[in-house]
MITI-689202 format. One line per 4 residues: number of its first residue (from 1); for each residue y, z, x of N, C-alpha, C. Coordinates in nm, 2 decimals, decimal comma, always signed. Atoms other than C-alpha are relative to their C-alpha. Layout:
! MITI-689202
NUM	Y/Z/X/Y/Z/X/Y/Z/X | ...
! end
This chain:
! MITI-689202
1	-0,01/-0,15/+0,02/+11,45/+9,56/+8,54/-0,10/+0,07/+0,10 | +0,10/-0,06/-0,09/+11,13/+9,63/+8,74/+0,06/+0,00/+0,14 | -0,05/+0,01/-0,13/+11,30/+9,51/+9,06/+0,10/+0,11/+0,03 | -0,11/-0,10/-0,01/+11,60/+9,74/+9,00/-0,06/+0,14/+0,02
5	+0,06/-0,13/-0,01/+11,37/+10,04/+8,95/-0,07/+0,02/+0,13 | +0,06/-0,01/-0,13/+11,17/+9,96/+9,26/+0,10/+0,03/+0,11 | -0,11/-0,02/-0,10/+11,49/+9,94/+9,47/+0,05/+0,14/-0,01 | -0,05/-0,14/+0,02/+11,60/+10,28/+9,33/-0,11/+0,09/+0,06
9	+0,11/-0,08/-0,05/+11,26/+10,43/+9,42/+0,00/-0,01/+0,15 | +0,01/+0,02/-0,14/+11,27/+10,29/+9,77/+0,11/+0,09/+0,07 | -0,11/-0,08/-0,06/+11,60/+10,48/+9,83/-0,05/+0,14/+0,02 | +0,05/-0,13/-0,01/+11,40/+10,80/+9,79/-0,09/+0,02/+0,12
13	+0,10/-0,01/-0,11/+11,15/+10,72/+10,07/+0,06/+0,05/+0,12 | -0,04/-0,04/-0,14/+11,17/+10,87/+10,41/+0,04/-0,12/+0,08 | -0,04/+0,11/-0,08/+11,34/+10,66/+10,67/-0,11/-0,07/+0,07 | +0,11/+0,06/-0,07/+11,01/+10,60/+10,85/-0,08/-0,09/-0,09
17	+0,08/+0,08/+0,10/+10,86/+10,45/+10,53/+0,08/-0,12/-0,05 | -0,09/+0,11/+0,06/+11,15/+10,22/+10,45/-0,04/-0,14/+0,06 | +0,03/+0,13/-0,06/+11,01/+9,95/+10,68/-0,15/-0,04/-0,02 | +0,15/+0,02/+0,02/+10,64/+9,97/+10,58/-0,02/-0,02/-0,15
21	+0,04/+0,00/+0,14/+10,56/+10,06/+10,22/+0,11/-0,06/-0,09 | -0,11/+0,05/+0,08/+10,91/+9,98/+10,09/+0,00/-0,16/+0,00 | +0,00/+0,14/-0,01/+10,89/+9,62/+10,21/-0,11/-0,06/-0,08 | +0,11/+0,05/+0,08/+10,55/+9,57/+10,05/+0,03/+0,02/-0,15
25	-0,04/-0,02/+0,14/+10,68/+9,72/+9,72/+0,10/-0,10/-0,04 | -0,10/+0,09/+0,03/+10,98/+9,50/+9,73/-0,05/-0,14/-0,02 | +0,05/+0,14/+0,01/+10,79/+9,18/+9,79/-0,09/-0,02/-0,12 | +0,09/+0,01/+0,11/+10,53/+9,25/+9,53/+0,08/+0,00/-0,13
29	-0,08/+0,00/+0,12/+10,79/+9,33/+9,26/+0,08/-0,12/-0,02 | -0,08/+0,12/+0,01/+11,00/+9,03/+9,34/-0,10/-0,12/-0,03 | +0,10/+0,10/+0,04/+10,68/+8,82/+9,32/-0,03/-0,01/-0,15 | +0,02/+0,00/+0,15/+10,63/+8,93/+8,96/+0,10/-0,08/-0,07
33	-0,11/+0,07/+0,07/+10,97/+8,81/+8,84/+0,00/-0,15/+0,05 | +0,00/+0,14/-0,05/+10,94/+8,49/+9,06/-0,10/-0,08/-0,07 | +0,11/+0,08/+0,06/+10,61/+8,39/+8,91/+0,03/-0,02/-0,15 | -0,04/+0,02/+0,14/+10,75/+8,44/+8,55/+0,10/-0,11/+0,00
37	-0,10/+0,11/+0,00/+11,04/+8,21/+8,65/-0,07/-0,13/+0,02 | +0,07/+0,13/-0,02/+10,80/+7,95/+8,78/-0,08/-0,04/-0,12 | +0,08/+0,04/+0,13/+10,59/+7,96/+8,46/+0,09/-0,07/-0,09 | -0,09/+0,06/+0,10/+10,90/+7,87/+8,26/+0,01/-0,15/+0,03
41	-0,01/+0,14/-0,03/+10,90/+7,53/+8,44/-0,13/-0,07/-0,01 | +0,13/+0,07/+0,00/+10,53/+7,45/+8,39/-0,04/-0,03/-0,15 | +0,04/+0,04/+0,14/+10,42/+7,26/+8,08/-0,15/+0,02/-0,02 | +0,15/-0,01/+0,02/+10,04/+7,27/+8,14/-0,04/+0,15/-0,01
45	+0,05/-0,14/+0,02/+9,86/+7,58/+8,01/-0,08/+0,05/+0,12 | +0,07/-0,04/-0,12/+9,64/+7,58/+8,32/+0,09/+0,05/+0,11 | -0,10/-0,04/-0,10/+9,94/+7,60/+8,55/+0,06/+0,14/-0,04 | -0,06/-0,13/+0,05/+10,09/+7,88/+8,33/-0,09/+0,11/+0,03
49	+0,10/-0,11/-0,02/+9,77/+8,08/+8,34/-0,01/+0,04/+0,14 | +0,01/-0,03/-0,15/+9,75/+8,05/+8,72/+0,12/+0,09/+0,04 | -0,11/-0,08/-0,05/+10,10/+8,19/+8,77/+0,00/+0,14/-0,07 | +0,01/-0,13/+0,06/+10,05/+8,47/+8,51/-0,11/+0,09/+0,07
53	+0,10/-0,08/-0,07/+9,73/+8,58/+8,70/+0,06/+0,05/+0,13 | -0,06/-0,05/-0,13/+9,93/+8,59/+9,03/+0,10/+0,11/-0,03 | -0,10/-0,10/+0,03/+10,21/+8,79/+8,86/-0,08/+0,13/-0,04 | +0,08/-0,12/+0,03/+9,94/+9,03/+8,72/-0,05/+0,07/+0,12
57	+0,05/-0,06/-0,12/+9,79/+9,08/+9,06/+0,11/+0,07/+0,08 | -0,11/-0,07/-0,06/+10,13/+9,16/+9,20/+0,04/+0,13/-0,07 | -0,03/-0,12/+0,08/+10,19/+9,41/+8,92/-0,10/+0,11/+0,04 | +0,10/-0,09/-0,04/+9,86/+9,58/+9,01/+0,03/+0,05/+0,14
61	-0,03/-0,04/-0,13/+9,97/+9,59/+9,37/+0,12/+0,10/+0,00 | -0,11/-0,10/+0,01/+10,30/+9,76/+9,28/-0,05/+0,13/-0,05 | +0,05/-0,13/+0,06/+10,12/+10,02/+9,07/-0,08/+0,07/+0,11 | +0,08/-0,06/-0,11/+9,88/+10,08/+9,36/+0,08/+0,07/+0,11
65	-0,09/-0,05/-0,11/+10,16/+10,13/+9,61/+0,08/+0,12/-0,06 | -0,07/-0,12/+0,06/+10,34/+10,37/+9,37/-0,09/+0,12/-0,01 | +0,09/-0,11/+0,00/+10,03/+10,58/+9,33/-0,02/+0,05/+0,14 | +0,01/-0,04/-0,14/+9,99/+10,58/+9,71/+0,13/+0,08/+0,04
69	-0,13/-0,08/-0,03/+10,36/+10,70/+9,73/-0,01/+0,14/-0,05 | +0,01/-0,14/+0,05/+10,28/+10,99/+9,51/-0,11/+0,08/+0,08 | +0,10/-0,07/-0,08/+9,96/+11,07/+9,70/+0,04/+0,05/+0,13 | -0,05/-0,05/-0,13/+10,14/+11,09/+10,03/+0,13/+0,07/-0,01
73	-0,11/-0,08/+0,03/+10,42/+11,28/+9,87/+0,14/-0,06/+0,04 | -0,13/+0,07/-0,01/+10,70/+11,02/+9,91/+0,07/+0,01/-0,13 | -0,05/-0,01/+0,13/+10,75/+11,04/+9,54/-0,07/+0,11/-0,08 | +0,07/-0,09/+0,09/+10,67/+11,29/+9,27/-0,04/-0,08/-0,13
77	+0,04/+0,07/+0,12/+10,50/+11,19/+8,95/+0,12/-0,01/-0,10 | -0,12/+0,01/+0,10/+10,82/+11,27/+8,75/+0,09/-0,11/+0,04 | -0,09/+0,11/-0,04/+11,02/+11,02/+8,95/-0,06/-0,13/-0,02
! end
């Protein structure tokens, strides 16, 4: 679901930003779902914890880039 929303948001960006901020947003959001998929194949709690931390870091990165998008007026807060 998050990936779908990110892809819809990227469609709003100016053409010049589609190859900078949009790529970073896409990679970070895909990383989140990928890490959750990897966790499902790990039995050890230590391994699971590691992938959850990476996913959380990617989530914070997505949030940071969305706030930046609002700050530079590529998005509005309502969108």
